[in-house]
C-alpha positions in Angstrom: 107.7 107.7 87.8 106.8 105.0 85.3 109.8 105.8 83.2 112.2 104.5 85.9 110.2 101.3 86.4 109.9 100.8 82.6 113.7 101.3 82.2 114.6 99.0 85.1 112.2 96.2 84.1 113.3 96.3 80.4 116.9 96.2 81.5 116.3 93.2 83.8 114.4 91.4 81.1 117.2 91.9 78.6 119.8 90.5 81.1 117.6 87.5 81.6 117.4 86.9 77.9 121.1 87.4 77.6 121.8 84.9 80.4 120.0 82.3 78.4 121.8 83.1 75.2 125.2 84.8 75.4 125.0 85.8 71.8 121.8 87.8 72.3 122.9 91.3 71.7 121.4 94.7 72.4 120.9 95.1 68.6 119.0 91.9 68.4 116.8 93.0 71.3 116.1 96.3 69.7 115.1 94.5 66.5 112.7 92.4 68.5 111.2 95.6 70.0 111.1 97.4 66.7 113.1 100.3 68.0 116.5 101.8 67.2 119.5 100.3 69.1 120.4 103.8 70.3 116.9 104.3 71.7 117.0 101.0 73.5 120.5 101.9 74.9 119.1 105.1 76.3 116.1 103.3 77.8 118.0 100.6 79.6 121.0 102.7 80.7 121.4 102.9 84.4 122.4 106.5 84.2 120.5 109.6 83.3 117.1 111.0 84.0 114.5 108.7 82.6 111.9 111.4 82.7 113.6 113.0 79.7 112.9 109.9 77.5 111.0 111.0 74.4 108.7 107.9 74.6 104.9 108.1 75.3 103.2 105.7 77.7 101.4 104.1 74.8 104.6 103.5 72.8 106.3 102.2 76.0 103.4 99.8 76.5 103.8 98.4 73.0 107.6 98.0 73.6 106.9 96.0 76.7 104.3 93.8 74.9 106.9 93.0 72.2 109.6 92.2 74.8 107.8 89.2 76.3 108.3 90.3 79.9 105.9 89.0 82.5 102.3 90.2 82.2 102.3 91.1 85.9 105.3 93.4 85.5 103.7 95.0 82.4 100.5 95.5 84.3 102.2 97.2 87.2 103.9 99.6 84.9 100.7 100.2 82.9 99.0 101.1 86.1 101.7 103.6 86.9 101.2 105.0 83.3 97.5 105.4 83.9 96.7 102.7 81.3 94.3 99.7 81.8 96.0 96.5 82.8 95.9 93.6 80.3 93.3 91.3 81.8 90.7 88.9 80.6 87.6 88.6 82.7 85.3 85.6 83.2 81.7 85.7 84.3 81.2 84.7 87.9 79.0 81.6 87.6 75.5 82.1 89.1 75.8 78.9 91.1 78.5 80.7 93.2 76.3 83.7 94.0 75.6 82.4 97.5 79.2 83.1 98.3 78.5 86.8 97.8 76.0 86.7 100.7 78.6 85.8 103.3 81.4 88.3 103.8 83.8 85.7 105.1 84.1 83.7 101.8 86.4 86.0 99.9 88.8 86.9 102.8 89.1 83.2 103.6 89.7 82.3 99.9 92.3 85.0 99.4 94.0 84.0 102.7 95.4 81.1 100.7 97.4 83.6 98.7 99.3 84.8 101.8 102.6 83.7 103.2 102.4 79.9 104.2 102.2 80.5 108.0 99.2 82.8 107.5 97.2 80.1 105.6 96.8 77.8 108.6 93.1 77.6 109.6 93.6 78.8 113.2 95.5 81.9 111.9 92.7 82.6 109.4 90.0 82.2 112.2 91.9 84.5 114.6 92.5 87.1 111.9 88.9 87.3 110.8 87.3 86.8 114.2 85.7 83.5 113.3 85.6 80.1 114.8 87.8 77.4 113.3 84.6 75.4 112.6 83.2 78.3 110.5 86.5 78.6 108.6 86.6 74.9 107.9 83.0 74.9 106.7 83.8 77.7 104.2 87.0 76.0 103.1 85.1 72.8 102.4 82.5 74.7 100.4 85.1 76.6 98.4 86.8 73.3 97.6 83.4 71.8 96.6 82.9 74.7 94.3 86.5 74.3 93.0 87.2 78.0 93.9 89.9 76.6 96.2 92.1 73.8 94.8 95.1 71.8 95.9 98.0 72.1 93.4 100.5 69.4 92.3 102.7 70.3 95.3 99.9 69.6 97.8 99.3 73.3 98.6 95.9 74.9 98.6 95.5 78.0 96.4 92.6 80.1 95.0 91.4 79.0 91.6 89.8 81.9 89.8 90.9 84.7 87.4 89.3 88.1 87.4 85.8 86.9 87.9 83.0 89.5 87.5 79.3 89.2 88.2 77.0 89.6 85.2 74.3 92.2 84.9 71.8 89.4 85.2 72.4 89.0 89.0 69.2 89.6 90.9 68.6 92.9 92.6 68.0 91.1 95.9 71.4 89.3 95.8 73.1 92.7 95.0 71.2 94.4 97.9 72.3 91.7 100.4 75.8 91.7 99.1 76.0 95.5 99.6 74.5 95.2 103.0 77.2 92.7 103.9 79.9 95.1 102.6 78.6 98.1 104.5 78.2 96.1 107.8 81.8 94.8 107.6 83.0 98.3 106.8 81.3 99.7 109.8 82.8 97.0 112.0 86.3 97.8 110.7 85.8 101.5 111.4 85.9 100.7 115.1 88.6 98.0 115.2 91.2 99.0 112.6 93.5 101.9 113.6 93.1 105.0 111.4 96.7 104.8 109.9 95.8 101.3 108.6 92.5 102.3 106.8 91.2 105.0 104.6 87.6 106.0 104.7 87.0 109.0 102.5 84.1 110.4 100.6 83.3 113.3 98.2 80.0 115.0 97.5 79.6 116.3 94.0 77.0 117.5 91.5 76.4 116.2 88.0 73.8 114.5 85.8 72.4 111.0 85.9 73.6 110.7 82.3 77.1 110.6 83.6 76.6 107.7 86.0 77.5 105.0 83.6 80.7 106.8 82.8 81.5 107.0 86.5 80.7 103.3 87.0 83.2 102.4 84.3 85.8 104.6 85.9 85.2 103.0 89.2 85.8 99.5 87.7 89.0 100.8 86.0 90.1 102.1 89.5 89.5 98.7 91.0 91.6 97.0 88.3 94.4 99.5 88.9 94.4 99.0 92.7 94.4 95.2 92.2 97.3 95.4 89.8 99.4 97.6 92.2 98.7 95.3 95.1 99.6 92.2 93.2 103.1 93.5 92.7 103.8 93.6 96.5 107.1 91.7 97.4 104.9 89.4 99.5 101.3 89.1 100.5 100.9 89.9 104.2 97.2 90.8 104.6 93.9 90.5 102.8 92.3 93.9 102.2 88.8 95.1 101.1 88.3 98.1 98.9 84.8 99.6 98.6 83.5 102.6 96.7 79.9 103.8 97.1 78.2 106.1 94.6 74.6 107.2 95.1 72.4 110.3 94.7 71.1 112.3 97.7 67.5 112.2 96.7 66.1 109.0 98.2 66.4 109.5 101.9 62.9 109.0 103.6 62.0 111.8 106.1 62.0 109.2 108.9 65.6 108.3 108.2 67.1 111.8 107.8 70.8 111.6 108.4 72.1 113.2 111.5 
């Protein structure tokens, strides 16, 4: 439950602040959070059932924001609460659209967020079923585009933050990107064991007027899944999550589904 994570994270943050300033009291922290000391004491207590806390998710989110705890921690708890993560998005530059037409770009890029041993080019090539020459060519292009940079410690790392394509992207690019996604999903259906994947679908009725609402909900879902995965103890694998939504009224007779 989010209450337990909220309590634990706030308690840990208080201890961090107190370790930096021995005179920082619970009362001072409560003042910072704009709540009563008794309420704070109940929240961060290691005893008791946190589900009985008389604090709404919205109020708890405001308390976290005032606390100054890490955004990643807040976002994880907000995801458990069912609230949107605190994210700023940037538009994916049109000059990078060609990277959307080759499925290998994003997995290779995100491989540089994995554990150090998994970032070696031979490991990436073996994991993705590519040649080392192909991986090197993509890495070179990612570095040229400054989507992959070398930090001050000499370590390569992805250099982007919540990029989203704009509505101005051409229909042809979108179509080819979707074709790539479907093709790789079909491939994985046969090579990834069932316990390690989840291919599910639902057929439902509704109105075309609801589609935009569903599209927004799907984007919120993506944000929540990204937030939950970012809080993993360590990054071991690169995953792809795809959701398809379409009406069953455009299937040509010659392509009737079996």
